[in-house]
Backbone as numpy.savetxt, mean C-alpha at the origin, in Angstrom:
# Nx Ny Nz CAx CAy CAz Cx Cy Cz
-13.18 -13.31 -14.03 -12.99 -13.10 -12.59 -14.33 -12.78 -11.93
-14.50 -13.15 -10.66 -15.73 -12.87 -9.94 -15.97 -11.37 -9.90
-17.23 -10.97 -10.03 -17.59 -9.56 -10.01 -17.75 -9.11 -8.56
-16.63 -8.78 -7.92 -16.63 -8.43 -6.52 -17.23 -7.03 -6.29
-17.75 -6.82 -5.08 -18.12 -5.47 -4.64 -16.86 -4.60 -4.67
-17.03 -3.31 -4.94 -15.87 -2.41 -4.96 -16.01 -1.33 -3.89
-14.86 -1.00 -3.31 -14.84 0.02 -2.27 -13.44 0.60 -2.17
-13.32 1.90 -1.97 -12.01 2.54 -1.84 -11.41 2.23 -0.47
-10.12 2.02 -0.42 -9.48 1.72 0.86 -9.50 2.93 1.79
-9.56 4.15 1.24 -9.68 5.33 2.12 -11.02 5.32 2.85
-12.06 4.81 2.20 -13.36 4.69 2.85 -13.28 3.72 4.03
-12.61 2.60 3.80 -12.45 1.61 4.86 -11.62 2.15 6.01
-10.63 2.97 5.69 -9.79 3.60 6.72 -10.64 4.46 7.65
-11.44 5.34 7.08 -12.27 6.21 7.89 -13.28 5.44 8.73
-13.91 4.45 8.11 -14.89 3.64 8.83 -14.23 2.84 9.96
-13.04 2.33 9.71 -12.33 1.55 10.72 -11.98 2.41 11.93
-11.51 3.63 11.69 -11.19 4.53 12.80 -12.42 4.75 13.68
-13.55 5.02 13.04 -14.77 5.28 13.80 -15.24 4.04 14.56
-15.15 2.91 13.91 -15.58 1.65 14.55 -14.67 1.28 15.71
-13.36 1.39 15.49 -12.40 0.95 16.50 -12.24 1.95 17.63
-12.75 3.15 17.43 -12.69 4.15 18.49 -13.45 3.74 19.73
-14.42 2.87 19.58 -15.15 2.35 20.75 -14.33 1.34 21.52
-13.43 0.67 20.85 -12.68 -0.43 21.44 -11.31 0.00 21.96
-10.71 1.00 21.31 -9.35 1.43 21.66 -9.33 2.93 21.94
-8.36 3.32 22.77 -8.20 4.74 23.12 -7.11 5.35 22.24
-7.50 6.11 21.23 -6.54 6.79 20.36 -7.13 8.10 19.88
-6.26 8.97 19.36 -6.72 10.24 18.81 -6.36 10.29 17.33
-7.04 11.16 16.60 -6.82 11.30 15.16 -6.54 12.76 14.83
-5.50 12.99 14.05 -5.15 14.32 13.55 -5.36 14.35 12.04
-5.73 15.50 11.53 -5.86 15.66 10.09 -5.40 17.06 9.69
-5.03 17.22 8.42 -4.52 18.49 7.92 -5.55 19.17 7.03
-6.74 19.40 7.58 -7.81 20.11 6.90 -8.34 19.36 5.68
-8.28 18.04 5.73 -8.75 17.21 4.61 -9.65 16.08 5.10
-10.32 16.29 6.22 -11.08 15.20 6.85 -12.16 14.62 5.94
-12.76 15.44 5.10 -13.81 14.94 4.20 -13.22 14.01 3.16
-12.01 14.32 2.69 -11.38 13.52 1.64 -10.66 12.29 2.20
-9.98 12.45 3.34 -9.27 11.31 3.92 -10.22 10.36 4.65
-11.44 10.83 4.87 -12.50 10.08 5.56 -12.32 10.00 7.07
-11.37 10.77 7.61 -11.27 10.83 9.07 -12.44 11.62 9.65
-13.18 12.30 8.80 -14.36 13.03 9.26 -15.40 12.11 9.89
-15.38 10.83 9.50 -16.30 9.86 10.11 -15.98 9.71 11.59
-14.68 9.66 11.90 -14.24 9.57 13.30 -14.54 10.89 14.02
-14.30 12.00 13.36 -14.54 13.33 13.95 -15.98 13.47 14.40
-16.91 13.02 13.58 -18.32 13.13 13.90 -18.69 12.32 15.14
-18.06 11.16 15.27 -18.38 10.26 16.38 -17.62 10.60 17.65
-16.37 11.05 17.49 -15.51 11.35 18.64 -14.89 12.75 18.50
-15.68 13.79 18.57 -15.16 15.15 18.34 -14.07 15.57 19.31
-14.09 15.03 20.53 -13.09 15.41 21.53 -11.75 14.70 21.31
-11.73 13.73 20.39 -10.49 12.98 20.13 -9.97 13.23 18.72
-10.51 14.26 18.08 -10.08 14.62 16.73 -9.55 16.06 16.74
-8.42 16.24 16.02 -7.81 17.57 15.98 -7.43 17.92 14.54
-8.00 19.03 14.06 -7.64 19.53 12.74 -6.44 20.45 12.89
-5.31 20.03 12.34 -4.07 20.80 12.47 -3.90 21.83 11.36
-4.88 21.93 10.47 -4.79 22.90 9.39 -3.85 22.44 8.29
-3.68 23.33 7.30 -2.82 22.98 6.16 -1.36 23.21 6.57
-0.90 22.33 7.45 0.45 22.44 8.03 0.90 21.04 8.41
1.17 20.24 7.36 1.43 18.81 7.58 2.67 18.55 8.43
3.71 19.36 8.25 4.91 19.18 9.06 4.61 19.38 10.54
3.87 20.41 10.84 3.47 20.66 12.23 2.61 19.52 12.75
1.70 19.01 11.91 0.84 17.90 12.34 1.67 16.69 12.75
2.71 16.38 11.98 3.55 15.23 12.32 4.30 15.46 13.62
4.71 16.70 13.86 5.39 17.01 15.12 4.43 16.90 16.30
3.19 17.35 16.10 2.17 17.20 17.14 1.92 15.72 17.42
1.83 14.93 16.35 1.62 13.49 16.51 2.76 12.86 17.29
3.99 13.29 17.00 5.15 12.76 17.72 5.05 13.07 19.21
4.64 14.30 19.52 4.49 14.68 20.93 3.45 13.86 21.64
2.34 13.61 20.96 1.27 12.79 21.56 1.76 11.36 21.77
2.43 10.82 20.76 2.95 9.44 20.88 3.96 9.32 22.00
4.73 10.38 22.23 5.75 10.35 23.29 5.13 10.23 24.67
3.86 10.60 24.81 3.18 10.47 26.10 2.60 9.07 26.29
2.68 8.23 25.25 2.15 6.88 25.34 0.78 6.72 24.73
0.26 7.78 24.14 -1.07 7.76 23.53 -0.98 7.32 22.07
-1.87 6.44 21.64 -1.91 6.03 20.24 -2.48 7.18 19.41
-1.86 7.44 18.25 -2.27 8.58 17.44 -2.15 8.26 15.95
-3.17 8.67 15.19 -3.16 8.59 13.73 -3.05 10.01 13.19
-2.18 10.20 12.19 -2.02 11.49 11.53 -2.31 11.30 10.05
-3.27 12.05 9.50 -3.75 11.77 8.15 -3.64 12.97 7.21
-3.31 12.66 5.96 -3.32 13.64 4.89 -3.20 12.88 3.58
-3.18 13.59 2.45 -2.91 12.95 1.18 -1.47 12.45 1.19
-1.21 11.36 0.50 0.13 10.78 0.45 1.17 11.80 -0.02
0.81 12.62 -0.99 1.75 13.61 -1.52 2.22 14.56 -0.44
1.30 14.93 0.45 1.62 15.89 1.50 2.22 15.21 2.73
1.72 14.01 3.04 2.23 13.29 4.21 3.68 12.85 4.00
3.93 12.16 2.89 5.27 11.65 2.64 6.21 12.71 2.08
5.66 13.63 1.30 6.49 14.63 0.63 6.73 15.86 1.46
5.68 16.59 1.76 5.81 17.87 2.46 6.31 17.69 3.89
5.95 16.61 4.54 6.29 16.44 5.96 7.45 15.47 6.18
8.25 15.20 5.14 9.29 14.19 5.27 10.25 14.48 6.43
10.72 15.72 6.55 11.71 16.01 7.59 11.17 15.73 8.98
9.94 16.15 9.22 9.36 15.92 10.55 9.13 14.44 10.81
8.73 13.70 9.78 8.57 12.26 9.95 9.90 11.61 10.26
10.92 12.00 9.52 12.25 11.41 9.73 12.80 11.74 11.11
12.81 13.03 11.45 13.50 13.47 12.66 12.67 13.37 13.94
11.37 13.63 13.84 10.54 13.66 15.05 9.82 12.34 15.32
9.63 11.52 14.27 8.95 10.24 14.43 9.90 9.07 14.23
10.62 9.05 13.10 11.51 7.93 12.80 12.71 7.84 13.72
13.40 8.93 13.90 14.64 8.92 14.71 14.40 8.44 16.14
13.36 8.94 16.84 13.10 8.43 18.19 12.22 7.18 18.21
11.89 6.64 17.03 11.07 5.43 16.91 9.75 5.57 17.65
9.06 6.66 17.41 7.76 6.87 18.05 6.65 6.22 17.21
5.74 5.52 17.86 4.73 4.73 17.12 3.57 5.55 16.58
3.88 6.56 15.78 2.83 7.33 15.10 2.31 6.53 13.92
1.02 6.52 13.72 0.41 5.82 12.60 0.01 6.86 11.55
0.69 6.88 10.42 0.43 7.85 9.37 -0.55 7.24 8.38
-1.71 7.87 8.23 -2.71 7.41 7.27 -2.66 8.28 6.03
-2.02 7.77 4.98 -1.81 8.54 3.75 -2.81 8.10 2.68
-3.75 8.96 2.35 -4.76 8.62 1.37 -4.42 9.24 0.01
-5.23 8.91 -1.01 -5.05 9.48 -2.35 -3.66 9.18 -2.91
-3.19 7.97 -2.68 -1.88 7.57 -3.19 -2.02 7.06 -4.63
-0.95 7.18 -5.40 -0.89 6.57 -6.71 -1.54 7.36 -7.83
-1.59 6.74 -8.99 -2.09 7.37 -10.21 -3.60 7.54 -10.20
-4.29 6.75 -9.36 -5.76 6.72 -9.38 -6.40 7.90 -8.67
-5.62 8.92 -8.32 -6.20 10.19 -7.91 -6.88 10.83 -9.11
-6.46 10.40 -10.30 -7.17 10.76 -11.53 -6.99 12.19 -11.97
-8.10 12.91 -12.07 -8.10 14.25 -12.65 -7.28 15.27 -11.87
-6.94 14.99 -10.62 -6.12 15.93 -9.84 -4.72 16.10 -10.42
-4.27 15.14 -11.19 -3.03 15.29 -11.94 -1.74 15.02 -11.16
-0.62 15.32 -11.83 0.70 14.92 -11.34 1.06 15.47 -9.97
0.59 16.69 -9.65 0.96 17.29 -8.37 0.38 16.53 -7.19
-0.70 15.79 -7.42 -1.35 15.06 -6.33 -1.20 13.54 -6.46
-0.74 13.05 -7.58 -0.58 11.61 -7.81 0.78 11.17 -7.26
0.80 10.79 -6.00 2.07 10.45 -5.35 2.52 9.05 -5.77
3.61 9.00 -6.52 4.18 7.75 -7.01 5.55 7.48 -6.41
5.91 8.26 -5.40 7.24 8.15 -4.80 7.22 7.84 -3.31
6.03 7.79 -2.70 5.94 7.74 -1.25 6.51 6.47 -0.62
6.31 5.33 -1.28 6.87 4.09 -0.72 8.39 4.18 -0.70
8.97 4.66 -1.79 10.42 4.80 -1.87 10.93 5.74 -0.78
10.24 6.85 -0.58 10.65 7.82 0.43 10.59 7.20 1.83
9.48 6.56 2.15 9.31 6.00 3.49 10.22 4.80 3.74
10.58 4.07 2.68 11.47 2.91 2.85 12.85 3.33 3.36
13.23 4.56 3.11 14.57 5.00 3.52 14.65 5.37 5.00
13.51 5.46 5.67 13.52 5.83 7.09 13.70 4.58 7.94
14.79 4.46 8.69 15.02 3.27 9.51 13.86 3.02 10.48
13.41 1.77 10.51 12.36 1.37 11.44 10.95 1.67 10.99
10.78 2.31 9.83 9.43 2.63 9.35 8.77 1.39 8.75
7.58 1.07 9.21 6.78 -0.01 8.63 5.86 0.59 7.57
5.75 -0.07 6.40 4.92 0.42 5.31 3.87 -0.62 4.97
2.61 -0.22 5.03 1.50 -1.12 4.74 0.65 -0.53 3.61
0.41 -1.34 2.59 -0.35 -0.92 1.41 -1.47 -1.94 1.17
-2.63 -1.75 1.79 -3.70 -2.76 1.70 -4.22 -2.95 0.28
-4.64 -4.18 0.00 -5.13 -4.52 -1.33 -6.61 -4.28 -1.51
-7.37 -4.29 -0.41 -8.80 -4.03 -0.52 -9.32 -3.48 0.80
-10.62 -3.21 0.86 -11.21 -2.57 2.03 -11.13 -3.45 3.27
-11.27 -4.75 3.11 -11.19 -5.65 4.27 -9.78 -5.63 4.85
-8.80 -5.66 3.98 -7.41 -5.63 4.44 -7.08 -4.27 5.08
-7.66 -3.21 4.53 -7.43 -1.87 5.09 -7.95 -1.79 6.52
-9.15 -2.30 6.74 -9.72 -2.27 8.08 -8.88 -3.09 9.05
-8.44 -4.27 8.61 -7.61 -5.13 9.45 -6.28 -4.48 9.77
-5.72 -3.76 8.79 -4.43 -3.10 9.00 -4.53 -2.00 10.05
-5.63 -1.25 10.01 -5.82 -0.17 10.98 -5.85 -0.73 12.40
-6.57 -1.82 12.60 -6.61 -2.41 13.95 -5.26 -2.99 14.34
-4.56 -3.57 13.38 -3.28 -4.19 13.70 -2.22 -3.19 14.17
-2.30 -1.96 13.68 -1.25 -1.00 14.02 -1.53 -0.19 15.28
-2.74 -0.25 15.80 -3.09 0.60 16.93 -2.12 0.43 18.09
-1.80 -0.79 18.43 -0.87 -1.04 19.54 0.51 -1.52 19.06
0.79 -1.28 17.79 2.09 -1.66 17.20 3.11 -0.59 17.59
4.23 -1.01 18.15 5.15 -0.07 18.79 6.27 0.42 17.86
5.92 0.72 16.61 6.87 1.28 15.64 6.14 2.31 14.79
6.86 3.23 14.16 6.21 4.15 13.22 5.63 3.37 12.04
4.46 3.78 11.58 3.79 3.07 10.48 3.31 4.08 9.44
3.55 3.74 8.17 3.01 4.51 7.05 2.01 3.61 6.34
0.73 4.00 6.38 -0.32 3.22 5.72 -0.77 3.96 4.47
-0.87 3.25 3.37 -1.15 3.85 2.06 -2.55 3.44 1.59
-3.41 4.43 1.37 -4.78 4.16 0.96 -5.11 4.87 -0.35
-6.07 4.31 -1.10 -6.42 4.85 -2.39 -7.78 5.53 -2.42
-7.96 6.40 -3.39 -9.22 7.11 -3.60 -10.19 6.28 -4.44
-9.67 5.46 -5.33 -10.46 4.74 -6.32 -11.03 3.45 -5.72
-12.29 3.17 -6.00 -12.92 1.94 -5.51 -12.35 0.73 -6.23
-11.91 -0.25 -5.46 -11.29 -1.46 -6.01 -12.01 -2.71 -5.49
-11.86 -3.85 -6.17 -12.56 -5.08 -5.76 -12.23 -5.51 -4.33
-13.26 -5.90 -3.60 -13.10 -6.42 -2.23 -13.11 -7.94 -2.33
-11.92 -8.52 -2.36 -11.82 -9.96 -2.63 -11.43 -10.80 -1.41
-10.99 -10.17 -0.33 -10.62 -10.93 0.87 -11.86 -11.26 1.68
-12.69 -12.11 1.11 -14.01 -12.40 1.70 -14.06 -13.73 2.44
-13.00 -14.50 2.40 -13.00 -15.81 3.07 -13.01 -15.64 4.59
-13.72 -16.51 5.25 -13.84 -16.43 6.71 -12.51 -16.63 7.41
-11.57 -17.33 6.76 -10.29 -17.61 7.40 -9.24 -16.53 7.12
-9.66 -15.40 6.51 -8.71 -14.31 6.22 -8.08 -13.81 7.52
-6.76 -13.64 7.48 -6.03 -13.15 8.65 -4.96 -12.18 8.20
-4.91 -11.01 8.83 -3.89 -10.01 8.53 -2.78 -10.07 9.57
-1.55 -10.11 9.11 -0.41 -10.11 10.02 0.68 -9.21 9.45
1.08 -8.21 10.21 2.10 -7.28 9.75 3.37 -8.04 9.39
3.91 -7.76 8.22 5.16 -8.36 7.79 5.04 -9.71 7.11
3.82 -10.22 6.95 3.63 -11.53 6.34 2.89 -11.40 5.00
3.52 -11.90 3.94 2.86 -11.92 2.64 1.76 -12.96 2.62
0.84 -12.81 1.66 -0.29 -13.73 1.57 -0.24 -14.46 0.22
-0.18 -15.78 0.28 -0.17 -16.58 -0.93 -1.62 -16.77 -1.39
-2.00 -16.09 -2.47 -3.39 -16.13 -2.93 -3.68 -17.25 -3.90
-2.66 -17.70 -4.63 -2.84 -18.78 -5.61 -1.51 -19.44 -5.88
-1.50 -20.75 -5.96 -0.28 -21.48 -6.27 -0.04 -21.50 -7.78
1.21 -21.73 -8.15 1.57 -21.82 -9.56 3.01 -22.27 -9.68
3.39 -22.78 -10.84 4.73 -23.33 -10.98 5.59 -22.62 -12.04
4.99 -21.78 -12.89 5.74 -21.21 -14.01 6.30 -19.82 -13.74
5.57 -19.01 -13.00 5.98 -17.63 -12.73 5.20 -17.14 -11.52
5.76 -16.18 -10.80 5.07 -15.60 -9.64 4.81 -14.13 -9.89
3.58 -13.70 -9.64 3.25 -12.28 -9.66 3.15 -11.81 -8.22
4.04 -10.91 -7.83 4.05 -10.35 -6.48 3.47 -8.96 -6.58
2.31 -8.75 -5.97 1.59 -7.49 -6.15 1.25 -6.84 -4.82
0.94 -5.55 -4.89 0.53 -4.81 -3.70 -0.56 -3.81 -4.08
-1.41 -3.47 -3.10 -2.46 -2.49 -3.34 -3.45 -2.91 -4.40
-3.90 -1.96 -5.22 -4.93 -2.28 -6.20 -4.46 -3.25 -7.28
-3.13 -3.43 -7.41 -2.61 -4.34 -8.42 -2.81 -5.81 -8.05
-3.19 -6.08 -6.80 -3.38 -7.47 -6.39 -4.58 -8.09 -7.12
-5.68 -7.38 -7.16 -6.85 -7.92 -7.86 -6.56 -8.07 -9.35
-5.76 -7.18 -9.91 -5.37 -7.30 -11.31 -4.48 -8.52 -11.53
-3.64 -8.81 -10.55 -2.78 -10.00 -10.65 -3.62 -11.27 -10.68
-4.67 -11.31 -9.88 -5.56 -12.47 -9.89 -6.26 -12.62 -11.24
-6.65 -11.49 -11.82 -7.28 -11.52 -13.13 -6.27 -11.96 -14.20
-5.04 -11.47 -14.09 -4.00 -11.86 -15.04 -3.72 -13.35 -14.95
-3.78 -13.89 -13.74 -3.54 -15.33 -13.56 -4.55 -16.15 -14.35
-5.81 -15.73 -14.36 -6.84 -16.45 -15.10 -6.55 -16.42 -16.60
-6.11 -15.27 -17.10 -5.78 -15.16 -18.52 -4.59 -16.05 -18.87
-3.58 -16.03 -18.02 -2.38 -16.85 -18.24 -2.74 -18.33 -18.22
-3.63 -18.73 -17.32 -4.04 -20.13 -17.24 -4.69 -20.59 -18.54
-5.47 -19.70 -19.14 -6.13 -20.06 -20.41 -5.12 -20.25 -21.54
-3.90 -19.75 -21.32 -2.85 -19.87 -22.32 -1.77 -20.88 -21.90
-2.08 -21.66 -20.87 -1.18 -22.73 -20.46 -0.05 -22.32 -19.54
-0.11 -21.13 -18.94 0.92 -20.67 -18.01 0.34 -20.65 -16.60
1.01 -21.34 -15.70 0.53 -21.49 -14.32 1.23 -20.47 -13.43
0.50 -19.45 -13.01 1.10 -18.35 -12.24 0.71 -18.40 -10.77
1.69 -18.19 -9.94 1.46 -18.03 -8.51 1.22 -16.54 -8.24
0.33 -16.22 -7.31 0.04 -14.82 -6.97 0.25 -14.61 -5.48
1.05 -13.59 -5.15 1.34 -13.25 -3.76 0.95 -11.80 -3.51
0.24 -11.58 -2.43 -0.12 -10.23 -1.99 0.88 -9.78 -0.92
1.63 -8.73 -1.24 2.53 -8.15 -0.25 1.89 -6.87 0.27
1.15 -6.97 1.36 0.53 -5.78 1.94 1.51 -5.01 2.80
2.51 -5.69 3.36 3.54 -5.01 4.15 4.81 -4.95 3.31
5.12 -3.79 2.79 6.29 -3.65 1.92 7.57 -3.53 2.74
7.44 -3.02 3.95 8.58 -2.98 4.88 8.04 -3.17 6.29
8.50 -4.14 7.05 9.47 -5.18 6.65 8.83 -6.19 5.69
9.52 -6.50 4.63 8.97 -7.38 3.62 9.17 -8.84 4.02
8.26 -9.68 3.59 8.31 -11.11 3.91 9.32 -11.80 2.99
10.55 -11.88 3.44 11.61 -12.46 2.63 11.36 -13.94 2.33
10.83 -14.65 3.30 10.65 -16.10 3.15 9.71 -16.44 2.00
8.58 -15.73 1.90 7.61 -16.07 0.86 8.15 -15.71 -0.52
8.95 -14.66 -0.60 9.54 -14.25 -1.88 10.62 -15.23 -2.31
11.47 -15.62 -1.39 12.53 -16.59 -1.72 11.93 -17.92 -2.13
10.89 -18.34 -1.43 10.20 -19.59 -1.78 9.64 -19.52 -3.19
9.04 -18.39 -3.53 8.49 -18.21 -4.88 9.58 -18.23 -5.93
10.68 -17.59 -5.64 11.79 -17.57 -6.60 12.32 -18.97 -6.85
12.44 -19.75 -5.80 12.96 -21.11 -5.93 11.99 -22.02 -6.68
10.70 -21.87 -6.42 9.72 -22.80 -6.97 9.24 -22.44 -8.37
9.23 -21.15 -8.72 8.74 -20.77 -10.05 9.83 -20.26 -10.97
10.92 -19.77 -10.41 12.07 -19.38 -11.24 11.95 -18.06 -11.96
10.87 -17.32 -11.75 10.70 -16.01 -12.38 9.64 -15.23 -11.62
9.86 -13.92 -11.51 8.96 -13.08 -10.72 8.61 -11.81 -11.50
7.35 -11.42 -11.39 6.88 -10.13 -11.88 6.31 -9.37 -10.69
6.73 -8.13 -10.49 6.16 -7.31 -9.41 5.16 -6.33 -10.00
4.17 -5.96 -9.20 3.12 -5.07 -9.69 2.73 -4.08 -8.60
2.81 -2.79 -8.93 2.51 -1.75 -7.95 2.03 -0.48 -8.63
1.22 0.28 -7.93 0.77 1.59 -8.40 1.73 2.64 -7.84
2.94 2.60 -8.34 4.05 3.38 -7.78 5.18 3.34 -8.79
6.10 4.26 -8.67 7.30 4.21 -9.50 8.00 2.86 -9.32
8.49 2.29 -10.42 9.21 1.02 -10.30 10.54 1.19 -9.56
10.98 2.43 -9.39 12.22 2.71 -8.66 11.88 2.93 -7.19
12.42 2.10 -6.32 12.31 2.33 -4.89 11.11 1.72 -4.20
10.19 1.14 -4.95 8.99 0.59 -4.34 9.04 -0.91 -4.16
7.90 -1.56 -4.39 7.83 -3.01 -4.21 8.81 -3.74 -5.11
8.90 -3.32 -6.37 9.80 -3.99 -7.31 11.23 -3.96 -6.84
11.67 -2.82 -6.33 13.03 -2.71 -5.82 13.22 -3.59 -4.59
12.23 -3.58 -3.70 12.33 -4.39 -2.48 12.43 -5.88 -2.80
11.62 -6.34 -3.75 11.64 -7.75 -4.14 12.96 -8.10 -4.83
13.41 -7.22 -5.71 14.66 -7.47 -6.42 15.84 -7.55 -5.46
15.82 -6.75 -4.42 16.89 -6.79 -3.41 16.93 -8.15 -2.73
15.76 -8.66 -2.35 15.68 -9.96 -1.69 16.15 -11.07 -2.63
15.61 -11.07 -3.85 15.92 -12.13 -4.80 17.39 -12.08 -5.20
17.92 -10.88 -5.43 19.31 -10.75 -5.83 20.28 -11.27 -4.78
19.92 -11.11 -3.53 20.79 -11.57 -2.45 20.66 -13.07 -2.17
19.44 -13.60 -2.31 19.19 -14.96 -1.82 18.96 -16.00 -2.90
18.37 -15.63 -4.02 18.02 -16.63 -5.03 17.83 -15.94 -6.38
18.90 -15.58 -7.06 18.78 -14.79 -8.30 17.97 -15.50 -9.39
16.88 -14.85 -9.79 16.04 -15.29 -10.92 15.58 -14.01 -11.61
15.03 -14.10 -12.82 14.52 -12.89 -13.48 13.43 -12.22 -12.65
13.56 -10.89 -12.46 12.55 -10.09 -11.78 12.19 -8.93 -12.71
10.97 -8.90 -13.20 10.49 -7.82 -14.05 9.45 -7.00 -13.29
9.50 -5.69 -13.49 8.67 -4.80 -12.67 7.58 -4.11 -13.50
6.37 -4.11 -12.95 5.26 -3.37 -13.54 4.89 -2.25 -12.57
4.90 -1.03 -13.07 4.59 0.15 -12.28 4.76 1.34 -13.19
4.74 2.54 -12.65 5.04 3.70 -13.49 6.54 3.73 -13.73
6.92 4.00 -14.96 8.31 3.84 -15.38 9.10 5.14 -15.25
9.42 5.51 -13.99 10.24 6.69 -13.72 9.68 7.94 -14.40
8.39 8.19 -14.16 7.74 9.34 -14.80 6.69 9.91 -13.86
6.27 11.13 -14.16 5.18 11.74 -13.41 3.84 11.29 -13.99
2.79 11.48 -13.22 1.46 11.19 -13.71 0.93 12.35 -14.53
-0.34 12.25 -14.91 -1.01 13.34 -15.61 -2.50 13.23 -15.35
-3.22 14.28 -15.65 -4.65 14.31 -15.40 -5.40 13.41 -16.37
-6.44 12.77 -15.87 -7.25 11.91 -16.73 -8.18 11.06 -15.90
-9.08 10.36 -16.56 -9.94 9.42 -15.84 -9.10 8.24 -15.38
-9.53 7.60 -14.31 -8.74 6.50 -13.76 -8.55 5.36 -14.77
-9.60 4.86 -15.43 -9.38 3.78 -16.40 -8.39 4.16 -17.50
-8.48 5.41 -17.98 -7.57 5.85 -19.04 -6.14 5.92 -18.54
-5.96 6.36 -17.30 -4.61 6.46 -16.75 -4.00 5.08 -16.51
-4.80 4.17 -15.99 -4.28 2.82 -15.76 -3.84 2.19 -17.08
-4.61 2.41 -18.11 -4.26 1.89 -19.44 -3.01 2.57 -19.98
-2.95 3.90 -19.84 -1.83 4.66 -20.38 -0.51 4.31 -19.70
-0.57 3.99 -18.41 0.66 3.70 -17.68 0.92 2.20 -17.53
0.15 1.39 -18.21 0.40 -0.05 -18.21 0.12 -0.74 -16.90
-0.87 -0.25 -16.17 -1.24 -0.87 -14.89 -2.55 -1.63 -15.09
-2.46 -2.72 -15.83 -3.63 -3.50 -16.21 -3.32 -5.00 -16.17
-4.34 -5.84 -16.11 -4.10 -7.28 -16.19 -3.37 -7.67 -17.48
-3.71 -7.01 -18.59 -3.06 -7.33 -19.86 -1.56 -7.05 -19.80
-1.19 -5.95 -19.15 0.23 -5.62 -19.00 0.95 -6.66 -18.15
0.26 -7.15 -17.12 0.85 -8.19 -16.27 1.01 -9.50 -17.03
0.05 -9.81 -17.86 0.15 -11.03 -18.68 1.35 -10.96 -19.59
1.52 -9.83 -20.26 2.66 -9.67 -21.18 3.99 -9.76 -20.44
4.05 -9.15 -19.27 5.30 -9.17 -18.51 5.58 -10.56 -17.94
4.53 -11.28 -17.56 4.71 -12.64 -17.06 5.25 -13.56 -18.15
4.72 -13.42 -19.37 5.23 -14.22 -20.49 6.69 -13.89 -20.75
7.04 -12.63 -20.65 8.45 -12.23 -20.85 9.33 -12.84 -19.77
8.84 -12.83 -18.53 9.62 -13.40 -17.43 9.85 -14.90 -17.63
8.81 -15.60 -18.07 8.95 -17.04 -18.32 9.98 -17.29 -19.42
10.01 -16.43 -20.43 10.95 -16.62 -21.54 12.40 -16.42 -21.11
12.59 -15.71 -19.98 13.95 -15.43 -19.50 14.49 -16.51 -18.57
13.64 -17.45 -18.21 14.09 -18.51 -17.30 15.14 -19.39 -17.98
16.12 -19.79 -17.21 17.19 -20.66 -17.74 16.72 -22.10 -17.81
């Protein structure tokens, strides 16, 4: 695979806020984590439009709801564990129920928080946010997609949960014709034997797995699902019909996340084997990121093995 530049999507999030602050009128809230979430970049440039709400995530979401109710665009940021977990009630009742267009920037998602361990490795946030009616969920695959997602949601008139990572990942969306569109999956490579549907950091791994599979005579299609809700049903159904088998890949529990969303679509519209790669209904643990990815089976090799299994299940 090409040796791409690497950058964390949380870095791109912070830089995008600062860059787009010149073009759009919005405010940013944070829960005393501006250095880690990278909203501090915006704070430095626009101090009058940044508000530190302290270690009180529920209150921050309520403040964001109030600001959004006035018609002002607002981003509310914290770690995914605290944004989706600690502040769930306020997100549900104060943002989701009245359909207020608050943009939640949740950083440090997934197992790649590394040494911080299970208490901070949020593997349930997509599942939690999927249950809120009207909530849009965006999980960018690289820094370019993260920046595009931030701009796309500024004037988007629905609640949005954006998921960003701490770990630097390959920046592969380098083509001049790259276009981000909320709710639309991206077909990264064609194939006829199996489809790998991936999100977040697993997308670059899916592309790497495709190369390995090709060397073994298996032609894999790769789809990037950056918007998990609303999910692009058309691209998934098309893949199911044309390849007859699907593997999903996510840095999240296999229960309730991308794998569940894809299985729901396929089960209703075009039943084919759907195998899921993610954390298998378990908590994380402390460790280096490479060791954790290997331990939890979030690797190109794991995708290759699962793709071969999916092909073997085809009728």
